[in-house]
C-alpha positions as CSV (number, residue, x, y, z in Angstrom):
1,X,19.5,-29.0,-22.5
2,X,19.1,-29.0,-18.7
3,X,20.7,-25.6,-18.5
4,X,18.0,-24.2,-20.8
5,X,15.2,-25.7,-18.7
6,X,16.8,-24.3,-15.5
7,X,17.2,-20.9,-17.1
8,X,13.6,-20.9,-18.1
9,X,12.5,-21.9,-14.6
10,X,14.7,-19.2,-13.1
11,X,13.3,-16.6,-15.5
12,X,9.7,-17.5,-14.5
13,X,10.6,-17.3,-10.8
14,X,12.2,-13.9,-11.3
15,X,9.1,-12.7,-13.2
16,X,6.8,-13.9,-10.5
17,X,8.8,-12.4,-7.7
18,X,9.0,-9.1,-9.6
19,X,5.3,-9.1,-10.1
20,X,4.6,-9.9,-6.4
21,X,7.0,-7.2,-5.3
22,X,5.3,-4.7,-7.5
23,X,1.9,-5.7,-6.1
24,X,3.2,-5.5,-2.5
25,X,4.6,-2.0,-3.1
26,X,1.3,-0.9,-4.7
27,X,-0.6,-2.3,-1.7
28,X,1.6,-0.5,0.8
29,X,1.4,2.7,-1.2
30,X,-2.4,2.5,-1.2
31,X,-2.4,1.7,2.5
32,X,-0.2,4.8,3.1
33,X,-2.6,7.0,1.2
34,X,-5.6,5.5,3.0
35,X,-3.9,6.2,6.4
36,X,-3.2,9.8,5.4
37,X,-6.8,10.3,4.4
38,X,-8.0,8.7,7.7
39,X,-5.7,11.0,9.6
40,X,-7.1,14.0,7.8
41,X,-10.7,12.9,8.6
42,X,-9.9,12.4,12.3
43,X,-8.3,15.9,12.4
44,X,-11.4,17.4,10.9
45,X,-13.7,15.5,13.3
46,X,-11.6,16.8,16.2
47,X,-11.9,20.3,15.0
48,X,-15.7,20.0,14.7
49,X,-16.0,18.6,18.2
50,X,-13.7,21.3,19.6
51,X,-15.9,24.0,17.9
52,X,-19.1,22.4,19.2
53,X,-17.7,22.4,22.8
54,X,-16.8,26.0,22.5
55,X,-20.3,27.0,21.3
56,X,-22.0,25.0,24.1
């Protein structure tokens, strides 16, 4: 009987940890994508500033 309870508790802990891990991976993946987009934006801004300086 106690083994069944412990098994159920362990199963729930594993499910919770798996869910948290999946959420963390998704968060990091989203962050990586946002950083890439930010880098692209900064690169474009630098190009515009460079062009403006050359025209001045």
